[in-house]
C-alpha positions in Angstrom: 180.3 -7.5 165.0 176.7 -9.5 164.7 177.0 -12.9 162.3 174.4 -13.7 160.0 174.1 -16.8 162.0 173.5 -14.8 165.1 170.5 -12.6 163.0 169.1 -16.0 161.4 168.8 -16.7 165.3 167.2 -14.2 166.6 164.4 -14.5 163.7 163.9 -17.8 164.8 163.7 -17.0 168.3 161.4 -14.4 168.0 159.2 -16.2 165.9 158.9 -19.0 168.3 157.2 -16.9 170.7 153.5 -16.6 170.3 153.7 -13.0 171.4 156.9 -11.8 169.3 157.2 -9.3 166.7 157.2 -12.0 164.3 154.5 -14.3 165.6 151.9 -12.1 163.1 152.1 -11.3 159.7 152.8 -14.0 156.9 155.1 -17.0 156.3 158.6 -16.0 155.5 159.8 -17.0 152.6 163.6 -18.5 151.4 163.8 -14.9 149.7 163.2 -13.2 153.0 165.7 -15.7 155.0 168.0 -14.9 151.9 167.5 -11.5 152.4 168.2 -10.9 156.4 171.3 -12.9 155.3 172.4 -10.8 152.1 171.9 -7.6 154.1 174.1 -9.1 157.0 177.2 -9.8 154.5 176.6 -6.4 152.8 176.8 -4.7 155.7 179.5 -6.9 157.3 181.5 -5.8 154.6 181.0 -1.8 154.5 181.7 -2.0 157.9 184.9 -3.8 157.7 185.7 -1.6 154.2 186.1 -4.9 152.0 186.1 -3.7 148.7 187.4 -6.8 146.6 184.4 -8.1 144.8 186.3 -11.6 144.4 186.9 -11.7 148.6 183.1 -10.3 149.2 181.5 -13.4 146.9 183.8 -15.7 148.5 182.2 -14.7 152.1 179.2 -14.9 151.0 179.7 -18.2 149.1 181.0 -19.2 152.5 178.3 -18.2 154.9 175.3 -19.4 152.5 177.0 -22.6 152.6 177.2 -22.7 156.8 173.9 -21.1 157.2 171.7 -23.5 154.6 169.7 -25.3 157.4 169.1 -21.9 159.5 167.6 -20.6 156.5 165.6 -23.8 155.4 164.4 -23.6 159.4 163.7 -19.8 158.7 161.1 -20.3 155.9 157.6 -20.5 156.9 157.8 -18.9 160.5 156.1 -15.7 160.5 157.4 -12.2 159.5 155.7 -8.8 158.6 156.3 -6.4 155.7 157.4 -3.9 158.3 159.9 -6.1 159.6 161.3 -7.2 156.0 161.3 -3.2 155.3 163.4 -3.0 158.1 165.9 -5.2 157.0 166.0 -3.9 153.7 166.5 -0.2 155.2 169.1 -1.1 157.8 172.2 0.9 157.6 174.8 -1.1 160.2 174.2 -4.7 161.7 172.9 -3.3 164.9 170.0 -1.7 162.8 169.5 -4.9 161.2 169.4 -7.2 164.5 167.2 -4.5 166.3 164.4 -5.0 163.0 164.6 -8.7 163.9 163.8 -8.6 167.6 
């Protein structure tokens, strides 16, 4: 299962290369970076069949705290609207990872 830290890393690595998918477009906002994390958390919960709202909220809180620095670094990288639409529409963490490559 792909972790949100791994997904943020993919987004940052891809954005770092001039020819990368994320090399054109617009600057990523905090909301864009949060969306990547949110989708990953949501998809991981679906894949693990976790249904307890309190457990889901605690998991999300821990992930956000652990990723604070990566999310800040993600901000202002280049993303496209197409990439973000793909992130929103991803049905699995594997699809989400593909969106960010």
